[in-house]
C-alpha positions as CSV (number, residue, x, y, z in Angstrom):
1,M,-31.7,18.7,-16.9
2,T,-31.5,16.7,-13.7
3,M,-28.8,17.3,-11.1
4,R,-26.1,14.8,-10.6
5,Q,-24.9,13.9,-7.1
6,L,-21.5,12.5,-6.4
7,T,-21.4,8.8,-5.8
8,A,-19.9,7.5,-2.5
9,L,-16.7,6.7,-4.4
10,D,-16.5,10.1,-6.0
11,A,-17.1,11.8,-2.6
12,Q,-14.4,9.6,-1.1
13,F,-11.8,11.2,-3.3
14,L,-12.9,14.5,-1.8
15,S,-12.9,13.2,1.8
16,V,-9.3,11.8,1.4
17,E,-7.8,15.2,0.9
18,S,-6.0,16.8,3.9
19,S,-3.2,19.1,4.6
20,T,-0.8,16.5,3.3
21,T,-2.9,14.8,0.6
22,A,-4.2,16.1,-2.8
23,A,-6.5,13.8,-4.8
24,H,-6.1,14.9,-8.4
25,V,-4.8,13.0,-11.4
26,A,-2.5,14.8,-13.7
27,G,-0.1,14.5,-16.6
28,M,2.8,16.4,-18.2
29,A,3.0,16.8,-21.9
30,I,6.2,17.8,-23.7
31,L,5.5,19.7,-27.0
32,D,7.6,20.7,-30.0
33,P,6.1,23.9,-31.3
34,S,8.2,24.0,-34.5
35,S,5.3,22.4,-36.3
36,A,2.8,25.0,-35.0
37,P,1.7,27.8,-37.5
38,S,3.3,30.5,-35.2
39,G,6.2,28.4,-34.2
40,T,5.2,28.6,-30.5
41,V,2.4,27.7,-28.1
42,T,0.9,30.6,-26.2
43,R,-1.5,30.8,-23.3
44,Q,-4.1,32.5,-25.5
45,C,-3.8,29.7,-28.0
46,L,-4.6,27.2,-25.4
47,I,-7.5,29.2,-24.1
48,S,-8.9,29.5,-27.6
49,L,-8.6,25.8,-28.1
50,L,-10.4,25.1,-24.7
51,R,-13.1,27.6,-25.6
52,E,-13.8,25.9,-28.9
53,R,-13.8,22.3,-27.4
54,I,-14.9,22.7,-23.8
55,H,-18.3,21.1,-24.6
56,L,-16.4,17.9,-25.3
57,A,-15.3,17.8,-21.7
58,P,-18.4,18.3,-19.4
59,P,-16.4,18.0,-16.1
60,L,-14.4,21.1,-17.0
61,R,-17.5,23.4,-16.7
62,K,-19.0,22.1,-13.5
63,R,-18.4,22.9,-9.9
64,L,-19.5,21.4,-6.6
65,A,-22.5,22.5,-4.6
66,G,-22.6,21.0,-1.1
67,L,-24.6,21.1,2.1
68,P,-23.5,22.7,5.4
69,F,-21.4,20.5,7.6
70,G,-21.1,17.9,4.8
71,L,-24.5,16.4,5.7
72,D,-24.7,14.7,2.3
73,R,-22.6,14.2,-0.8
74,P,-22.2,17.3,-3.0
75,Y,-23.9,17.9,-6.4
76,W,-22.4,18.9,-9.7
77,I,-23.8,22.1,-11.1
78,D,-22.9,24.3,-14.1
79,D,-20.6,27.1,-13.0
80,A,-22.4,30.4,-14.0
81,D,-19.2,32.3,-13.4
82,F,-16.9,30.0,-15.4
83,D,-13.9,31.8,-16.8
84,L,-11.1,29.9,-18.6
85,E,-8.7,32.7,-17.6
86,D,-8.9,31.4,-14.0
87,H,-7.8,27.9,-15.0
88,V,-5.0,28.4,-17.5
89,H,-1.7,29.5,-16.2
90,E,1.7,30.3,-17.6
91,S,5.3,30.2,-16.3
92,T,8.9,30.2,-17.5
93,L,11.7,28.1,-16.0
94,P,15.0,29.8,-15.3
95,A,18.0,28.8,-17.5
96,P,19.0,26.2,-18.4
97,G,15.5,24.7,-18.0
98,D,16.6,21.0,-17.7
99,D,14.6,18.0,-16.8
100,R,15.1,18.3,-13.1
101,Q,14.1,21.9,-13.0
102,L,10.9,21.1,-15.0
103,A,10.1,18.1,-12.7
104,A,10.7,20.2,-9.5
105,H,8.4,23.0,-10.9
106,V,5.7,20.5,-11.8
107,A,6.0,18.7,-8.4
108,E,5.3,22.0,-6.7
109,I,2.2,22.6,-8.7
110,H,1.1,19.0,-8.3
111,A,1.3,19.3,-4.4
112,R,-1.3,22.1,-4.4
113,R,-4.9,21.2,-3.9
114,L,-7.5,22.6,-6.3
115,D,-9.9,25.4,-5.4
116,R,-13.3,23.7,-4.6
117,G,-15.1,27.0,-5.4
118,R,-14.4,26.6,-9.1
119,P,-14.5,23.7,-11.6
120,L,-11.8,21.3,-10.3
121,W,-9.0,21.5,-12.9
122,E,-6.0,23.6,-13.9
123,L,-3.7,23.8,-17.0
124,H,-0.2,25.1,-16.8
125,L,1.9,26.2,-19.8
126,I,5.6,26.0,-19.0
127,H,8.3,27.7,-21.1
128,G,12.0,27.7,-20.9
129,L,12.9,24.2,-22.0
130,P,15.9,23.6,-24.3
131,G,15.3,23.6,-28.0
132,G,12.2,25.8,-27.8
133,R,10.1,23.0,-26.4
134,V,7.2,23.7,-24.0
135,A,5.5,21.6,-21.3
136,V,1.7,21.5,-20.6
137,Y,0.8,20.2,-17.1
138,T,-2.9,19.4,-16.5
139,K,-4.6,18.2,-13.4
140,V,-8.3,17.3,-12.7
141,H,-9.7,16.2,-9.4
142,H,-10.3,12.4,-9.1
143,C,-13.8,13.0,-7.9
144,A,-14.6,14.3,-11.5
145,I,-12.8,11.8,-13.7
146,D,-11.4,8.3,-13.9
147,G,-8.9,7.0,-16.4
148,V,-11.4,6.6,-19.3
149,S,-13.0,10.0,-19.0
150,G,-9.6,11.5,-18.4
151,S,-8.2,10.1,-21.6
152,E,-11.2,11.5,-23.5
153,I,-10.7,14.9,-22.0
154,L,-7.0,14.9,-23.2
155,S,-8.2,13.5,-26.6
156,S,-10.5,16.4,-27.0
157,L,-7.5,18.9,-27.1
158,L,-5.4,16.8,-29.5
159,D,-5.4,16.5,-33.3
160,P,-3.9,13.8,-35.6
161,S,-2.1,16.5,-37.6
162,P,-0.7,20.1,-37.1
163,E,-3.9,21.3,-38.8
164,P,-6.7,21.4,-36.2
165,R,-9.7,19.2,-36.9
166,L,-13.1,20.7,-37.4
167,V,-15.2,20.4,-34.2
168,E,-18.9,21.0,-34.4
169,A,-20.4,23.7,-32.3
170,P,-22.4,22.4,-29.3
171,P,-26.2,22.3,-29.5
172,E,-28.0,24.9,-27.4
173,A,-28.8,23.5,-23.9
174,A,-30.3,25.1,-20.9
175,P,-27.9,25.0,-17.9
176,A,-28.9,22.7,-15.1
177,A,-30.6,24.6,-12.3
178,E,-28.7,24.9,-9.0
179,P,-30.3,22.7,-6.3
180,G,-32.0,24.6,-3.6
181,L,-31.1,24.1,0.0
182,L,-34.4,22.6,1.0
183,P,-34.4,19.9,-1.7
184,M,-30.8,19.0,-0.8
185,L,-31.7,18.7,2.8
186,A,-34.7,16.6,2.0
187,G,-32.5,14.3,-0.1
188,A,-30.0,14.1,2.8
189,F,-32.8,13.2,5.3
190,A,-34.1,10.5,2.9
191,R,-30.6,9.0,2.5
192,S,-30.0,9.0,6.3
193,I,-33.1,6.8,6.7
194,T,-32.0,4.3,4.0
195,Q,-28.3,4.4,5.0
196,P,-28.5,1.4,7.4
197,V,-30.0,-0.7,4.6
198,E,-27.3,0.5,2.1
199,T,-24.6,-0.3,4.7
200,L,-25.9,-3.9,5.2
201,R,-26.1,-4.4,1.4
202,S,-22.5,-3.0,0.9
203,I,-21.2,-5.2,3.7
204,A,-22.8,-8.3,2.2
205,R,-21.4,-7.6,-1.2
206,A,-17.9,-6.8,0.0
207,A,-17.7,-9.7,2.5
208,A,-17.6,-12.3,-0.2
209,D,-14.3,-10.8,-1.5
210,L,-12.6,-9.9,1.9
211,D,-9.6,-11.8,0.9
212,A,-9.0,-9.5,-2.1
213,I,-9.4,-6.2,-0.3
214,P,-6.2,-4.5,0.9
215,V,-5.7,-4.1,4.7
216,V,-8.7,-6.3,5.4
217,A,-7.2,-9.2,3.6
218,A,-4.3,-9.2,6.0
219,L,-6.5,-9.6,9.0
220,P,-6.7,-13.1,10.7
221,G,-9.7,-15.0,9.4
222,A,-10.4,-12.8,6.4
223,R,-10.1,-15.7,3.9
224,F,-12.3,-17.9,6.1
225,M,-15.0,-15.2,6.4
226,A,-15.0,-14.6,2.6
227,E,-15.4,-18.3,1.9
228,L,-18.1,-18.6,4.6
229,T,-20.0,-15.7,3.2
230,R,-19.9,-17.1,-0.3
231,R,-21.3,-20.4,1.0
232,I,-24.1,-18.8,3.0
233,T,-25.2,-16.6,0.1
234,G,-25.0,-19.5,-2.4
235,D,-22.2,-17.8,-4.3
236,D,-20.7,-20.5,-6.4
237,R,-18.0,-18.5,-8.2
238,P,-14.9,-20.7,-8.6
239,L,-12.6,-18.1,-7.2
240,P,-8.9,-18.9,-7.3
241,D,-6.9,-18.4,-4.1
242,L,-4.8,-15.3,-3.8
243,P,-1.3,-15.1,-2.4
244,P,-1.0,-13.3,1.0
245,L,-1.7,-9.6,0.4
246,A,-0.1,-8.2,3.6
247,A,2.2,-5.3,2.6
248,P,5.6,-5.4,4.2
249,R,7.0,-2.3,6.0
250,T,9.1,-0.3,3.7
251,P,10.4,3.3,3.5
252,F,7.5,4.0,1.1
253,N,4.9,3.4,3.8
254,G,4.1,5.7,6.7
255,P,2.7,9.3,7.2
256,I,3.4,11.5,4.2
257,S,4.2,15.2,4.1
258,A,2.5,17.9,1.9
259,E,5.5,18.1,-0.4
260,R,5.8,16.1,-3.7
261,A,8.7,15.0,-5.9
262,F,8.4,14.0,-9.5
263,S,10.6,12.3,-12.1
264,Y,10.0,11.1,-15.6
265,G,11.5,9.2,-18.5
266,S,10.7,7.0,-21.4
267,I,11.6,3.4,-22.7
268,P,11.2,2.3,-26.3
269,M,8.0,0.2,-26.7
270,S,10.0,-2.0,-29.2
271,E,12.2,-3.1,-26.3
272,V,9.1,-4.0,-24.2
273,R,7.5,-5.9,-27.0
274,T,10.8,-7.8,-27.7
275,V,10.8,-9.1,-24.1
276,A,7.1,-9.9,-24.2
277,R,7.5,-12.0,-27.4
278,S,10.6,-13.7,-26.1
279,F,9.0,-14.9,-22.9
280,G,5.4,-15.4,-24.0
281,M,3.9,-12.6,-21.8
282,S,1.9,-9.4,-22.3
283,S,3.5,-6.0,-22.4
284,N,1.9,-5.1,-19.2
285,D,3.6,-8.1,-17.5
286,V,6.9,-6.6,-18.7
287,V,5.9,-3.3,-17.2
288,M,5.1,-4.9,-13.8
289,T,8.4,-6.7,-14.0
290,L,10.2,-3.5,-14.7
291,C,8.5,-1.9,-11.7
292,S,9.4,-4.9,-9.5
293,S,13.1,-4.8,-10.5
294,A,13.4,-1.0,-10.2
295,L,11.8,-1.0,-6.7
296,R,13.9,-3.9,-5.6
297,R,17.1,-2.0,-6.7
298,W,15.9,1.1,-4.8
299,L,15.1,-0.8,-1.7
300,A,18.3,-2.8,-1.7
301,A,20.3,0.5,-2.2
302,H,18.6,1.9,0.9
303,D,19.2,-1.4,2.9
304,A,15.4,-1.8,3.2
305,L,14.6,-4.7,1.0
306,P,11.9,-6.9,2.7
307,D,11.9,-10.7,2.3
308,R,8.2,-10.5,1.3
309,P,6.9,-9.1,-2.0
310,L,5.6,-5.6,-2.2
311,V,1.8,-5.3,-2.7
312,A,0.6,-3.0,-5.4
313,A,-2.8,-1.6,-6.2
314,V,-3.5,-1.5,-10.0
315,P,-6.5,0.7,-11.0
316,V,-9.0,-1.0,-13.4
317,A,-11.8,0.6,-15.3
318,V,-15.3,-1.0,-15.2
319,R,-17.0,1.6,-17.3
320,T,-19.3,0.5,-20.1
321,A,-20.4,3.9,-21.4
322,R,-18.2,6.5,-23.0
323,G,-16.3,8.3,-20.3
324,G,-17.0,11.8,-21.7
325,E,-20.8,11.3,-21.3
326,T,-20.6,11.1,-17.5
327,I,-18.8,12.7,-14.6
328,G,-17.2,10.6,-11.9
329,N,-15.6,7.3,-11.4
330,Q,-16.4,3.8,-12.5
331,I,-13.2,2.1,-11.4
332,S,-12.0,-0.8,-9.2
333,A,-8.6,-1.9,-8.2
334,M,-6.7,-5.2,-8.6
335,I,-4.3,-6.0,-5.7
336,T,-1.3,-8.0,-6.7
337,P,2.1,-8.8,-5.2
338,L,5.3,-7.6,-7.0
339,A,8.2,-10.0,-7.3
340,T,10.6,-7.7,-5.4
341,H,11.7,-10.6,-3.2
342,V,13.1,-12.7,-6.1
343,E,16.8,-12.2,-6.7
344,C,17.2,-13.9,-10.2
345,P,16.0,-11.6,-13.0
346,K,14.6,-14.4,-15.1
347,E,12.8,-16.0,-12.1
348,R,11.5,-12.6,-11.2
349,L,10.0,-12.2,-14.7
350,T,8.3,-15.6,-14.6
351,T,7.0,-15.0,-11.1
352,V,5.4,-11.7,-12.2
353,R,3.8,-13.5,-15.1
354,S,2.3,-16.1,-12.9
355,T,1.1,-13.8,-10.1
356,M,-0.4,-11.4,-12.6
357,A,-2.2,-14.2,-14.3
358,A,-3.7,-15.4,-11.0
359,A,-4.7,-11.8,-10.1
360,K,-6.4,-11.3,-13.4
361,R,-8.3,-14.6,-13.1
362,R,-9.5,-13.6,-9.6
363,F,-10.5,-10.1,-10.7
364,A,-12.4,-11.4,-13.7
365,L,-14.5,-13.6,-11.4
366,S,-14.9,-11.1,-8.5
367,R,-17.7,-8.6,-8.2
368,R,-15.2,-5.8,-8.9
369,T,-17.4,-3.5,-6.8
370,W,-15.6,-3.7,-3.5
371,L,-14.1,-0.3,-3.7
372,T,-17.5,1.3,-4.2
373,D,-19.1,-0.9,-1.6
374,V,-16.5,0.0,1.1
375,C,-17.1,3.7,0.3
376,A,-20.9,3.3,0.6
377,M,-20.8,1.7,4.0
378,F,-20.6,4.9,5.8
379,P,-22.8,8.1,5.9
380,A,-21.4,11.1,4.0
381,A,-20.8,13.2,7.0
382,F,-18.9,10.5,8.8
383,S,-16.7,9.8,5.7
384,A,-15.9,13.5,5.2
385,L,-14.8,14.0,8.8
386,A,-13.2,10.6,9.6
387,T,-11.4,9.6,6.4
388,P,-8.3,11.9,6.7
389,A,-7.8,10.8,10.3
390,L,-8.3,7.1,9.4
391,F,-5.9,7.4,6.6
392,R,-3.3,9.0,8.8
393,L,-3.7,6.3,11.4
394,A,-3.4,3.6,8.7
395,G,-0.2,5.3,7.5
396,M,1.2,5.3,11.0
397,A,0.4,1.7,11.5
398,G,1.9,0.8,8.1
399,T,-1.2,-0.8,6.8
400,G,-2.5,-0.6,3.2
401,V,-0.6,-1.3,0.0
402,N,2.9,-0.3,-0.8
403,L,2.2,1.7,-3.9
404,I,0.0,2.3,-6.9
405,V,1.1,1.0,-10.3
406,S,-0.9,2.1,-13.4
407,N,-0.2,1.3,-17.1
408,V,-2.3,3.1,-19.6
409,P,-2.3,2.0,-23.3
410,G,-2.1,5.0,-25.5
411,P,-2.1,6.0,-29.2
412,R,0.6,4.7,-31.5
413,A,0.5,7.7,-33.9
414,P,1.8,11.2,-33.2
415,L,-0.6,13.8,-32.0
416,Y,-0.6,17.6,-31.9
417,M,-1.9,20.4,-29.6
418,C,-2.3,23.9,-31.1
419,G,-0.2,22.6,-34.0
420,A,2.7,21.6,-31.7
421,R,3.8,17.9,-31.8
422,L,3.2,15.9,-28.6
423,L,6.6,14.4,-28.0
424,S,5.8,12.5,-24.7
425,Y,3.1,12.4,-22.1
426,H,4.0,11.4,-18.5
427,P,0.9,10.6,-16.4
428,M,1.0,11.4,-12.7
429,S,-1.1,9.8,-9.9
430,V,-1.9,10.2,-6.2
431,V,0.1,9.3,-3.1
432,T,-1.6,8.9,0.3
433,D,-0.9,7.5,3.7
434,V,-2.7,4.3,2.8
435,T,-1.5,3.7,-0.8
436,G,2.1,4.6,-0.1
437,G,4.4,7.5,-0.6
438,I,5.2,6.6,-4.2
439,S,3.2,5.9,-7.3
440,V,4.5,4.7,-10.7
441,T,2.3,5.4,-13.8
442,C,3.1,5.0,-17.5
443,M,1.4,5.4,-20.8
444,S,2.4,4.1,-24.2
445,Y,2.5,6.7,-27.0
446,D,4.1,6.9,-30.4
447,G,6.6,4.0,-29.9
448,R,7.6,4.8,-26.3
449,L,6.5,4.0,-22.8
450,D,6.4,7.3,-20.9
451,F,6.8,7.0,-17.1
452,G,5.8,9.4,-14.4
453,V,6.9,8.8,-10.8
454,V,5.3,10.8,-8.0
455,A,6.6,10.6,-4.5
456,C,6.6,12.2,-1.1
457,P,10.2,13.4,-0.7
458,S,10.2,12.4,3.0
459,R,9.6,8.8,1.9
460,V,11.6,8.8,-1.3
461,P,14.3,11.5,-1.2
462,D,15.9,10.5,-4.5
463,V,12.9,10.0,-6.9
464,W,15.2,10.3,-10.0
465,N,17.0,7.1,-9.0
466,V,13.7,5.2,-9.6
467,I,13.7,6.3,-13.2
468,G,17.3,5.2,-13.5
469,H,16.5,1.8,-12.1
470,L,13.7,1.4,-14.6
471,R,16.2,1.9,-17.4
472,E,18.6,-0.6,-15.7
473,A,15.7,-3.1,-15.3
474,M,15.0,-2.9,-19.0
475,D,18.6,-3.5,-19.9
476,E,18.6,-6.5,-17.6
477,L,15.6,-8.0,-19.4
478,L,17.1,-7.3,-22.8
479,A,20.3,-9.2,-21.7
480,L,18.1,-12.2,-20.9
481,V,16.7,-12.1,-24.4
482,D,20.2,-12.0,-25.9
483,K,21.1,-15.2,-24.0
484,P,20.6,-18.6,-25.8
485,A,17.1,-19.7,-25.1
486,D,16.6,-22.9,-23.1
487,K,13.4,-23.7,-25.0
488,P,11.5,-22.2,-27.9
489,A,9.8,-18.9,-27.1
490,E,6.3,-19.2,-25.9
491,K,3.3,-17.8,-27.7
492,P,2.8,-14.2,-26.5
493,A,-0.3,-13.6,-24.3
494,E,-3.4,-12.4,-26.2
495,E,-3.5,-8.6,-26.4
496,P,-6.8,-8.3,-24.3
497,V,-4.8,-9.7,-21.3
498,E,-2.5,-6.7,-21.5
499,E,-5.3,-4.2,-22.0
500,A,-7.5,-5.6,-19.2
501,V,-5.3,-4.4,-16.3
502,E,-5.3,-0.8,-17.0
503,E,-7.5,2.0,-15.6
504,N,-8.0,3.3,-19.1
505,E,-9.4,1.2,-21.9
506,A,-7.3,3.1,-24.4
507,A,-6.3,6.6,-25.2
508,A,-9.0,8.0,-27.5
509,V,-8.2,8.9,-31.1
510,P,-9.1,12.5,-31.7
511,G,-12.3,12.8,-33.6
512,Q,-13.3,9.2,-33.0
513,A,-15.3,7.4,-30.2
514,P,-12.9,5.0,-28.4
515,P,-14.1,1.5,-27.6
516,M,-15.3,1.6,-24.1
517,R,-16.2,-2.0,-23.4
518,E,-16.0,-3.3,-19.8
519,K,-12.5,-4.3,-18.8
520,I,-12.5,-7.8,-17.6
521,P,-9.0,-9.4,-17.3
522,A,-8.5,-12.5,-19.4
């Protein structure tokens, strides 16, 4: 079995970590154990489940092997000392175990970086919730998974009924040999020779889309340089113009601390679909409107509402193979304004619909590799040393995007873990100095839209208010639906438009291979 080296993008997720930044993706599941055979969920039950199905999730058994001084990107190797006991933890909340106590406990775990000497993941079973419910918090380093592979890892632990499905035992396979120091040094030397060529290629590829890259797009002449590059290289893509992508200064942006705050909540998917049908838009457009409205309310309440729209990064998957078959990232990002500057709720909704349509059209025609190209421009040793400082400087200067917004389409039927019914699943993302001190993620599941909001408390001290504003924003849109229509409802956007802006293609159905076609916005 050949060794797999981290890509430049994978390694960047390692490099971005610092004393104030942790780069893992995570999620919190709420379970009802009443359907489980024993009426509860135990740590040993979860360990047994993982032991039986760990072969379905290759990233969970591999650790990093690197060179001294970060001379080259690390390799993935099988962990000969792998022990599930080191990765599965258990805790109990003090009474009464309410939502805010749970969120605070999860936020504390989420703030801690993973141990790079082991496979880069943890699972935490949390007891003490009212009604006998339990929570399961999982986190996996972003260098190991993207949204597609992450959803498949979650899927491997879930069943369509309280009865666990039959999982075939893995075939015998020899573990991959650990790379020796000399071969790794030889590889590093070879890549140092070819790095100037790779840098030039990456610059040439990225230059044609300078006007779509955050931070760079705001520089004077970025659009002209992009157009000039396309003309010189004979690139005849009919790219639509993007609106200005200069992120305004807000309380969300600036140097972050090492602490994290977390809040969560749910909205019925029936309400989202009602608005989508009434205004001829996709469900994802409704989600982006909800985020625009909630953030506008929060900024207005803090006397910090800018007169320009916020700029959000929306992760998008560009993976063509099954996520579980590989380790690492195959993602890009779509940069789009949010209509936080629009006062009228109905106008805000239509503005989001039009700006999202323009962003999707542009992304569909772009190379979609700019994120990888930017990471590949620099030698591994330079990225490892310079990235934290560069991110900190960018945060102090207020450059970057205002936040990350991610909407993941999930399964519509109820699922079970260790026989316990999954009541909700709240995804959690990353906050950095460059991407803003708040991230809003959501996943549709079993008739609801489950939100998870992660923030730096020095940037957003009242993170629960954001969840409240999302509910208020939904009520505001439903009130528009109840008003007499000025014209017949438009035909809703085709479903592929909604699916095409998420990092995940879809949450996998346990026991089935999910469709993993390339995500190209319609």
